Every structure is written in structure tokens, then in C-alpha cells.
N, C-alpha and C positions, 0 to 999 in steps of 0.2 A: 546379827547373828549371835545366837545363845550357844553356850557349850553347856551340856546337861551333866549333872551328876548321878546321884540316886534318884533324882526327881525325873518321873517319866514325862513326855512331851505330849501333854494332853492337847487335843484339838489340832495338832499339825496336819498340813496336806499330806496324805497317804503317797502321793507322787512326789513329794520333796521331803524325805525324811530328814531331820536335823542332824547337823554334825555334832557329835557327843563325845565326851571324853570323861574317864573315870578320876575326876578331880578330888583331891584329898590332902590331909595336912602338908605330906611332903611332896605333893605335885599340884601346885597352884596354876592358875591362869598365866602368871608371868612367865613362870618357868617352860610351860608348853609352847608359848608365843616364841619365846627364845629359842628351844628346841626346832621350831619350824623354820627357823632362818640360818640354821648352820648345817653346813655340808656333812659335818661330822656326826648328825644325827640321821642320815639317809637310811639307815638300817636299823633305827631302834625300834624295838618291837612294839613301845607304848606308842611312839609317834605314829607308826603303821597302822597300828589298831585303830587310833582315833582317825585316820585318814580314810580307813575303810568304811566307817560310818558314813561317809559322804557319797552317797549310792544315787546314781541315774536310774530311773525307771521310765518305762514307756510314759510320755506324757510330761516328764520333769521339764519346767521352764528353764531354758538356757539362755545365756546373755553374752554377746561379746560387744566391748565398749570399742566405738569407732572413731574415727577422725571424719571431718566434714568431706574430705575427698573419698573415703572409703564408703560413707553412705552414698554419694554419687556413683560409685561403682557397684553398689548391690542394687540402686535404682536401675542401673544399665543391665543388670543380669547376674552379678556376682552371688555365687551360694556361699552358705556358711562354711568356714574353714578356719583351721589353727587354734588358736588359744581362747577359750572360753569359760564359763562359770556358770555354776547352777544359780539361778536368779535369787533363790532364796539366801544363799550365802553373801550376796553383796547387796541385800534389800535396805541395809542400814546407811549405804554409801549413797547419798542423793545430791551431794553438793558437787558441782562440775570439777572443782579442786580435786575432790577426793576420788571421783571416778575417773579423773584423768590419769592417776597413776596405773590404772590397768590398760591403757592403751596399748597397742602394739606396734605402732609406729615409732616410739621413743620420743615423742612430744607431748606437752601439756597444754593445753588452751583451759584458762580460767573462766571464759565467760558462759560457755555452753558446753555440755558432753552429750554426745550420741552413742546410740547403741542399736544394736538388732537383737530381738528378742523372739525365741522360736521355741516349740515344743519337742522334745527328744522322741524321734520315732522309735529307737532301739538303744539299749545300752552297749551293744557291740560297736556303735558307732563313735564311741569315746573310749579314750585311754588318759592315764595318768603320765604326765611327762618325766616320767623318773622310771628308774628300773629296767627290766628286760624288754620293755616295748620300745624305750626311747634311750637307751645308755648314753648316747653321745651328745645329748642336748646340754648337759650340766658341765661338761668340760671343754665346750668350744671357747676359744680365746676372746677376748674382747673385742679385737679389732673384725672378728667374723659375725658379731651379734648386733641385732638393732633391738632396741627395747632394754627391759630390766633382764637381768642374769636369771637363768634357770637354777634354782638351787638344788632340786634333787629330791627334796622331801615331799613333793606332791602339793605344798603349798606356795603361794605366790610372795614374792618380796614384799614386807610391810614392817614397818616401825610398830604398827599398833595392833593390827587384827590377824586373825587366823583364817586365811581365805584358801580353801582347796582349789586348785585349778586343774583345768582339763585341757586336751587337745583332741580336735576330730582325729578319729583312728588313721594314721598313717599321715596326718596332715591333709585327709581327704577332702574333696568338696563334698557337702551332703546336700540332696535335693532340697529346696526350699519347701517347708510343710505349709499348709494352709494356715491363714490367719497368723503369719509371722508378722511381726511389727519393727519397724524403725521408730524409735522414741528419741526424746530429747530432754535433758534435763537443765534447767535454767537457775540462775542463782536464787538461793532460797530453797532449791529442792524439789520445787514442783516438776511432776514427769509429765510430759506432753507426748501423746501418740500421733506421730507425723503421718506415717502411711500404715496401711495394713497389705498383706500380699493375697491376691487373688489367683489361685493356681490354674483355674480353667482359662482364666485370659492371660495369663502368664504376665502379669502387670502389679502396679502398685497404686492402690486407690488412697488418695490424700483425704486425710480425717481432719487435719488442723485447719482451723478458721483464720480469719484475717487478723485476728489478735496476735498470732505467732508467724506472721509475714517475715519479722527481721529474722528469726531463726530459720526459716526456709531460704531467706536471702544469703545466707551464709554456704548453702550448698552449691558448689561449683558445677555450672552447666544444668541446673534443675530449675525450672521456672515456678515460682511461688503461686502462679494462677493456674497452674496444670492440675487438675483434679484427678486425671488417671495417667501414670506413667508406664507405658509398656516397656518390657525388657527386651533389648536390643542384642545382648550378648547371649550366645548359646551356652548352657550349662555344661560343664565337662562330666556330669553324671545325672542320673535320671532313675526315677522308680519304675519298675515294671512288675505287672501282675498278671496272674492267669484266672480265667474262668473257663470251667472244663479245661480244654487242651489249646485254647487260643489266648495269646499272649496281647496285653494291651499296656500301653503307658499309663501309670498309676498316679494318684494323689494320696498323699497322707495327711489326715487330720486328727493327731494323736489327742487322747489316748486311745480312741477305740474306731475310728472311721478310716477306712482304707478302700478307696474305690477308683473306678475308671476314670481317667480325665476325659470328661465330655462337657460340650458347652450347656447341652441341654441338660436339665436335671433329671429328666426322666431315665436318660442314658447313664448315670452315675451308679452303676451296679457296683456293689462290694466284690472285691477280689478275694479269690481263696489262697492265693500265695502272694508273697511281695519279695522283691529283691532291689538292691542298689547295683546300679550298673556303671562301669566306668572302666576307661582304658587303663591298662599298664603296660610297662615295657621295662627291659633292661638297657642302660647305656653305660658302659665301661664299667660292668658289673655291679652297677648301682640301680636298686630298684626304684621305679619312678612312675607317679601318675602322668598320663599323657593328658595334658590340660587342653591344646588345639594343635591341629597340624594341617599341613599343605602336601603337596606333592613332593616337597623338598626339605621342609624343616618341622620340627616338633617343638612345642613349649612344654618343658617337664617340670614336675616338683617332685623333691625327693622325699621319699617314704620314712627314711630313718637316717636324717642329718647327722654327720658326724665329721671329724676332721679328715679321714681318709677320704669319704665321699666327695667333701668340698675339694680337695685335691684333684681328685679323678674327673669330675667334671667342671670345675670352676663355676660351681653354682653360687649365685648371689643372693643374699639375705634381703628380701623385700619387707618383710615385717617379722617380728618375734618369731622364731623358731621355722619360719617358712623360706626355704631355699628353692630358687627356680633356676633354670638354663634353658638355653635354646639349643637342639641338637640336630644333625643331618638325619634325616629318615633311613638314609642306607646304613647308620652304624647302630640302628637299635636292634636288639634281639629280644626274643621271647614277647613280641609284640601281641598282645591279645585282650579280649574284652573280659572282664572279671565281674562277676555276679556275687554279692554278698546277701545271702538269704536272711530274711528275719523270720522269727517264729511268730505265726499269729494265732 
């Protein structure tokens, strides 16, 4: 990652505008990095202006660093959620030990680092884990956290780097876009694409060959010989689109293609509208996503976790910033289907 001063970023991907800062004699790299690691600079106008240059646009590549167990979860049907990064901001981190610092489960493995990489469907799906959107994250006590602390400046904890961090909006599950990838980084920094997502088949196609069998062997419950892995867990959110007045389940292939989900290529018509659909509810006056439910119980994820919400719900932290709980269906209020529209 490069901070730019007066020089313009020539030849950069327009979908991934570089992080830039007005470096000068009295504001050097070291000072900016130290500011990003201090809670006292959460409202600093200079730091906030630097953070604002880390834009997400339709088609921006996003990355979430995973454990082997989380990879197995995504192979089974988990969707992108929680803390993530623009791929361009962590492109310089290729050694597994460096990438391990960005894991959300609080552990670090030195041998292999895994990641999920996808393209953003819309900037509305992402928030900065600081300020009005998530005011409670940075003040949660240590015993209620998993993983690195949330500083509240919009940058992740690091002794050397300046890395802007994001969360999926309200810690929502995002529908998996076409051609998302599960990748691995091995000692020496080589990047290996293990699987790519096929939305029409709702499964993962294995791309890694026999050379990478040891890497695949690390994934719990996943066979290294299986070339196609269907997702078995239903996602808690999906894309819907319209053609004329009829609604269809949709597929996003950012930055430009949004189509009907259909097995036959001839039926993959472009949709004229697109929305992300998910369930929401209130439980004990705390807004939550409804991840799954039956007649008696619902699994919930807190949309804006803070100390009061944790006391009210008893939610448990499963990974950095992600708090979930089970609730009796009869105690939910304002239970509804929420559609978040995208502007095509």
C-alpha cells in the first residue's frame, strides 16, 4: 500500500482508488501511522480525511482473512460478513504470518493463511467500524471481545502499516457474488486460488491441483479430491431483481452484470432492479438480523453491538465484532423482511 502526496496515482484501478494522505514536512508517514493507532485521534480531521480516501466502489475487490475452520464454513454456505478489507490495501501482505494478524478469530497460524475474496456489489453494503454507524464497538471491554481491539479510527491495529478496515453494513450477511474466490497464502508469499464460486450451481469449483493437496488437507471436513463442493447451508440473505413486474432471484457479477439466477445460459436475462433481501427483528429492544429460525427459536446477530445490547441479549462474540444469540420466536417484535435496494 502506498500513501500518495502531491503525486497522482497514475495507472491505478479506478475501482480501487488508493489510500492517500497530504504528507508534508510536519506530517510524515510515522506520525500518520501513530495517529491511526490512537483512540485520541478518532475525530482528528486530518486522519478522517485520509480515511475517507479509502473508497469502495461497485466492483472493488474485498478480502476477509479466514481460519481453516472458517473456510470450511464458507464451503458449506456461509456468506461474506463482518470485518474485511479492500484487497488493494493489503496486497503487500502475502506472508502467512503477516496476514494472520488480520484474522477475526483471535488466532494466528504461521504456515498457511486463507482468505475469501469477492467484488463489492455496492458501497451501501459496507461501513467503517467507527463513528455513528458503530459507536459501541471501540468501547467494548476486553472480556467481551474476540480478536484485535477496534481502535475507532477506521484503521486496523498494526505496528507498521496503515490499513483501513471495513465491516459489512450492520454485520449483515452479503449474498455471494459470482466468481468469488477462496485463496491460500503459503510460506514465501505465493497466492493459490483454491476454489471459485459458481452462483447458478450454488457451489464451489476446486481450482487447486495435486501440488496443493497439503493445503486442502488442512480444511476440516473438506475432501481434497472433490472437484465441486455444493453449499449445504441456506444463506440468510439473497439478491432479488425484477424484469418488468416479475421478481426473480438474482446473481451479481460486479461491476457490470446483474442477472436472473438460472441454470441455462439463455435464461440469464439482465434484471432492471436489484435488492438485498434479509430478515430483521427486534429482541429486547435490540435490532438484529435473523440468520435462521424454526417454529420455536431464532438465531440472531446484533446489528449494532454495544455494552447495553450485550447485557440485554446475552449475545456471545463468535469472531471480531460479530455477536450472536438464540431467542424464542415468541419474544421477537417487528419481525419483517427487509429489502436494501441498489441503484443500477
